[in-house]
C-alpha positions in Angstrom: -4.5 8.1 13.8 -2.2 5.4 12.5 -4.1 5.1 9.2 -4.0 8.9 8.7 -0.2 8.9 9.4 0.3 6.0 6.9 -1.8 7.7 4.3 0.1 11.0 4.7 3.5 9.3 4.3 2.3 7.2 1.4 1.0 10.3 -0.4 4.3 12.1 0.2 6.3 9.1 -1.2 4.1 9.1 -4.3 4.6 12.8 -4.7 8.4 12.4 -4.5 8.3 9.4 -7.0 9.8 7.1 -4.4 7.1 4.4 -4.9 7.7 2.0 -7.8 5.1 2.7 -10.5 4.2 6.1 -9.0 4.0 7.6 -12.5 0.9 5.5 -12.9 -2.1 7.8 -12.9 -4.1 5.4 -10.8 -1.9 6.2 -7.8 -2.7 9.9 -8.1 -6.5 9.5 -8.2 -8.7 10.7 -5.4 -9.2 8.1 -2.7 -6.4 5.9 -3.8 -4.2 6.6 -0.8 -7.2 5.9 1.5 -7.9 2.7 -0.3 -4.3 1.5 -0.2 -3.7 2.6 3.4 -6.8 0.7 4.5 -5.6 -2.4 2.6 -2.1 -2.4 4.1 -3.4 -1.8 7.7 -5.9 -4.7 7.3 -3.1 -6.9 6.1 -1.1 -6.1 9.1 -4.0 -6.7 11.5 -4.7 -10.1 9.8 -1.0 -10.9 10.0 -0.9 -10.1 13.7 -4.1 -12.0 14.5 -2.7 -15.1 12.8 0.5 -15.1 14.9 2.9 -13.2 12.6 4.1 -16.4 11.0 5.3 -14.8 7.8 8.3 -12.4 7.8 7.8 -8.7 7.4 9.7 -9.0 4.1 7.1 -11.5 2.8 4.4 -9.1 3.7 6.2 -6.3 1.8 6.5 -8.6 -1.2 2.8 -9.3 -1.1 1.9 -5.6 -0.9 4.1 -4.9 -3.9 2.6 -7.8 -5.8 -1.0 -6.8 -5.1 -0.3 -3.1 -5.8 1.4 -3.8 -9.1 -1.3 -6.2 -10.2 -4.0 -3.6 -9.2 -2.2 -0.8 -11.1 -1.7 -2.9 -14.2 -5.4 -3.7 -14.4 -6.2 0.1 -14.2 -3.8 1.2 -16.9 
């Protein structure tokens, strides 16, 4: 349920151009939202299992960094 909700919100944010780099065609390809949603959820699970040492802001920076790097390699 949580992954589906995250995926739906992420897809809506891409559609509304509220995601940095959302003009990149890689973000609009089939299965990308499922791929990305799973990655973010797994990062959060890993963070929680390791005691949530890093700040939420740090996690957001990492997601951004990974996403931008992934999209640059697909361009």
